[in-house]
C-alpha positions in Angstrom: 0.0 0.0 0.3 1.6 3.3 -1.4 1.8 6.2 1.5 0.2 9.3 1.3 2.0 11.9 -1.0 1.2 14.6 1.8 3.2 12.5 4.1 6.7 14.0 4.0 4.9 17.4 4.5 3.7 16.6 7.4 6.9 15.0 8.7 8.7 18.3 8.1 5.6 20.1 9.5 6.2 18.6 13.0 9.9 18.7 12.7 9.3 22.3 12.3 7.2 22.6 15.4 9.3 20.7 17.5 12.1 22.9 16.5 10.1 25.7 17.6 8.9 24.3 20.3 12.4 23.2 21.8 13.9 26.6 21.0 10.7 28.7 22.7 11.8 26.3 25.6 15.2 26.9 25.4 14.7 30.8 25.3 12.2 30.9 28.3 15.0 28.9 30.0 17.6 31.3 29.5 15.4 34.0 30.2 14.6 32.7 33.8 18.4 32.0 34.7 19.2 35.6 33.4 16.6 36.8 35.6 17.8 34.6 39.0 21.4 36.4 38.2 20.2 39.3 38.7 17.8 39.2 41.3 21.0 37.5 42.8 23.4 40.2 42.2 20.9 42.5 44.2 21.0 40.5 47.2 24.0 41.4 49.7 24.1 37.3 50.7 23.1 36.7 47.1 20.0 35.0 48.9 16.7 35.6 46.4 13.4 36.0 48.0 10.6 34.5 46.5 7.1 34.4 47.3 3.9 32.4 45.4 4.0 34.5 42.4 7.5 34.1 42.0 8.1 30.4 42.8 5.4 29.7 40.8 7.4 31.8 37.8 10.4 29.9 38.6 9.4 26.5 39.4 6.5 25.6 37.5 5.9 27.8 34.8 9.5 26.4 33.3 9.5 23.1 31.7 11.2 20.0 33.4 14.4 19.3 33.6 15.3 23.0 34.3 18.8 24.2 33.6 19.0 25.0 37.6 18.6 23.9 41.2 17.1 26.0 43.8 17.8 25.8 47.4 14.9 27.5 49.7 14.8 28.1 53.6 11.9 28.1 54.8 10.8 31.2 57.2 8.5 32.9 59.7 9.5 36.9 61.1 7.1 35.9 63.5 8.8 33.0 65.1 12.1 35.0 65.5 11.5 35.5 69.1 11.4 31.7 69.6 14.7 31.1 70.7 15.0 27.4 70.7 14.0 27.6 67.1 17.5 29.8 66.3 15.7 30.7 62.5 17.6 34.1 63.1 21.0 31.9 63.5 20.0 29.5 60.8 19.3 32.0 58.3 22.5 33.7 59.1 24.3 30.2 58.6 22.5 30.0 55.0 23.3 33.3 54.2 27.1 32.3 54.8 26.3 29.0 52.5 25.3 31.8 49.5 27.5 33.8 49.9 30.2 31.0 50.2 28.9 29.8 47.1 29.0 33.1 45.1 32.4 33.9 46.1 34.3 30.3 45.5 32.0 30.9 41.5 32.6 34.2 39.6 29.8 34.9 36.8 31.6 33.2 34.2 32.0 29.9 36.1 29.6 27.4 35.1 28.3 26.0 38.3 27.3 29.9 38.9 23.8 29.5 36.6 22.9 25.9 37.8 22.4 26.7 42.1 20.4 29.6 43.4 19.9 30.2 47.4 16.4 31.5 47.6 14.3 32.0 50.9 10.3 32.8 51.3 8.8 34.3 54.4 5.6 32.3 55.5 3.0 35.4 55.8 4.1 36.2 52.0 3.6 33.0 50.9 1.6 30.4 52.8 0.0 28.9 50.0 4.0 27.9 48.7 4.1 26.1 52.4 1.2 24.3 52.0 2.2 23.1 48.5 5.3 22.3 49.9 4.2 20.5 52.6 6.4 22.7 55.2 4.7 22.7 58.7 7.2 22.7 61.1 10.6 25.1 61.2 13.5 25.4 60.4 13.0 23.6 57.2 15.2 23.5 54.0 14.5 21.9 50.7 15.9 21.5 47.3 14.0 21.6 44.5 16.1 19.8 41.7 16.2 20.5 37.9 13.9 17.8 37.1 11.8 18.3 40.5 7.8 19.0 41.4 6.9 20.6 44.8 6.1 17.0 45.9 9.4 15.5 44.7 11.8 18.7 46.2 13.8 16.8 48.8 13.8 18.1 52.6 17.0 18.5 54.8 16.8 16.4 58.1 16.1 18.2 60.7 19.1 16.7 62.5 21.5 18.0 59.9 20.8 21.6 61.4 23.6 21.2 64.1 26.7 21.9 62.2 24.9 24.7 60.6 26.5 26.4 57.5 28.9 23.4 57.2 26.2 21.1 57.3 23.7 22.6 55.2 26.6 22.7 52.2 27.1 19.4 52.6 23.2 18.7 52.3 23.5 20.7 49.0 26.2 19.1 47.6 25.5 15.7 47.9 22.0 16.3 46.4 23.1 18.2 43.2 26.7 17.0 42.7 28.2 20.8 42.8 30.9 21.6 44.8 30.7 24.7 46.7 33.8 25.7 47.8 35.3 26.5 51.2 32.6 28.2 53.7 33.7 32.0 54.1 32.8 33.2 57.8 32.7 37.2 58.0 35.5 38.4 60.3 34.9 39.0 63.8 36.4 42.6 63.3 37.1 44.7 60.4 40.7 46.1 59.5 40.0 49.4 60.4 38.8 47.8 64.0 42.1 46.0 64.1 44.3 48.7 63.4 43.0 50.5 65.9 42.8 48.1 68.6 46.7 47.2 67.6 47.4 51.0 67.9 45.3 51.3 71.3 47.8 48.7 72.6 50.7 49.9 71.8 50.0 52.8 73.2 48.8 51.2 76.5 52.1 48.9 76.5 54.7 51.5 78.2 51.9 52.5 81.0 51.2 48.9 81.8 55.1 48.2 82.3 55.6 51.3 84.5 52.4 50.1 86.3 53.5 46.2 86.7 56.9 46.9 88.2 55.4 49.4 90.6 52.9 46.4 91.5 49.7 48.4 91.4 48.1 46.1 88.6 44.9 44.6 88.9 47.0 41.5 89.1 48.4 42.6 92.3 45.2 43.2 93.9 44.0 39.9 96.2 39.8 41.1 95.5 40.1 40.5 92.0 41.7 37.1 92.6 39.3 36.5 94.9 36.1 37.5 92.4 38.1 35.3 89.8 38.2 32.5 92.1 34.1 32.8 93.1 33.5 33.3 89.5 35.4 30.4 88.2 33.4 28.3 91.1 29.9 29.7 90.0 30.6 28.8 86.5 31.8 25.2 87.2 28.9 24.3 89.5 25.8 26.5 87.5 26.7 24.7 84.2 27.5 27.4 82.2 29.7 25.1 79.9 27.1 22.4 79.5 24.4 25.6 78.3 27.2 26.8 76.2 28.2 23.9 74.2 24.6 22.8 73.9 23.2 26.3 73.3 20.7 25.9 75.5 18.0 28.9 76.2 17.5 30.3 79.7 13.9 29.9 78.8 11.1 28.1 77.0 7.1 29.4 76.6 4.6 27.3 78.4 3.1 25.1 75.7 -0.5 25.1 77.1 -0.3 28.9 77.7 2.4 31.2 75.7 2.0 34.1 77.8 4.0 32.2 80.6 7.5 31.3 80.5 8.8 28.1 81.5 12.4 28.4 84.1 13.0 24.9 85.1 12.2 21.9 82.5 11.2 18.7 84.7 13.0 15.3 83.0 16.8 14.0 83.0 17.4 14.8 79.5 17.6 18.8 79.3 18.7 21.5 81.6 18.0 25.2 81.0 20.2 28.0 81.3 18.1 29.6 84.2 17.9 26.3 86.3 21.8 26.0 85.5 22.6 29.3 87.4 19.4 29.1 90.0 21.3 26.0 91.8 24.8 27.4 90.9 23.5 30.5 92.7 22.7 28.2 95.7 25.7 26.4 95.6 27.9 29.6 95.5 26.2 30.9 98.5 27.0 27.7 100.6 30.3 27.7 99.8 30.8 31.5 100.2 29.4 30.9 103.8 31.7 28.1 104.5 34.3 30.3 103.6 33.2 33.0 105.9 32.7 30.9 108.8 36.3 29.0 108.2 38.2 32.3 107.5 37.0 35.3 108.9 34.3 34.0 111.6 36.9 32.6 113.8 38.8 35.8 113.6 36.1 37.5 115.9 36.8 37.9 119.9 32.9 37.9 120.7 31.9 34.1 121.0 27.8 35.0 121.5 28.9 36.8 118.0 30.8 33.7 116.6 28.1 31.2 117.6 24.9 33.4 116.5 26.6 34.1 113.2 27.3 30.7 112.8 23.9 29.3 113.6 22.2 31.9 110.9 25.1 30.5 108.0 24.1 27.1 108.9 20.7 27.6 108.4 20.8 29.1 105.3 23.2 26.2 104.1 20.7 23.9 105.2 18.1 25.6 103.2 20.0 26.0 100.5 20.8 22.5 100.1 17.5 21.2 100.6 16.2 23.0 98.0 19.0 21.5 95.4 17.8 18.2 97.1 14.6 19.1 96.3 14.7 20.0 92.7 16.9 17.1 91.8 13.9 14.9 93.0 11.5 16.5 91.1 13.6 17.0 88.0 15.1 13.4 87.9 12.3 11.5 90.4 15.2 10.0 92.4 15.2 10.8 96.3 18.3 11.2 98.4 17.2 10.4 102.1 19.7 10.8 105.2 21.1 7.9 107.8 22.1 8.2 111.3 25.4 6.8 111.9 24.6 3.1 112.5 26.9 3.4 116.1 23.8 5.6 117.4 21.2 2.9 116.7 
């Protein structure tokens, strides 16, 4: 059976349509990339602020696979005051990752147009939060070139502990794009360092003169006394634990957000406020015992000695009793006293 005479013409028509469609899609992708690069250049950290409309423009209106991946930080300004979420800190770390990527890849680098860091805010983009199924913060999600909203990959909550470094590892593992080293801003600017060095050089002669004459703070016993008390308080209050674990001083009551929780019941967590409270009780007991053994014994009036000693011992007893009560309430373990067996 012979083919229709107009079949070659039909094939040519299909080829032309396919070519025009591919060309149109390519032009659209190029336009989106140029627009993203323009928005990126306007941001100090390179993070592009998106909303429902712009997110749809750069994701759903572009044919897949897209020539770029997008990493989104989901933010909510009304939750910045909740220190336990650490949204401000994590957004700053996200900014460091973005700025480091830009610093390590100049505008002509091929990877520069293949990865973009963005953020969206809850009040501006509630529909996008719903589309991605985000119901808890902090949350970071990667949308690869061939991903839709449902296919995008979230960053595991446990990976936020190492901040910018863990974010960079997450992006690199999913995109296979090397971000390069993380560049954190220096603690002091160049002008501040110069000012500090000049002030230090001016101060050295005065310090040497005071040191030779024995008139520095290092020669003052009160400074050493205050320092020893501070070290003792720092040790018994669990301050190092709070710094390492970045524990908040208090939490908001889940049942009543207007109330603050300073003491957390449970052995798996210690808030900063309860550590300082217990440390203060320990410090009071230590200072009273030091006073009785080093200062009170020098008084010549025996009656005053006895009255002050009884009062100090009573305060120590109440302080230790409060610590024991708090430990029992928090952990469930009880501490019991026993009379010496020889007294029975």
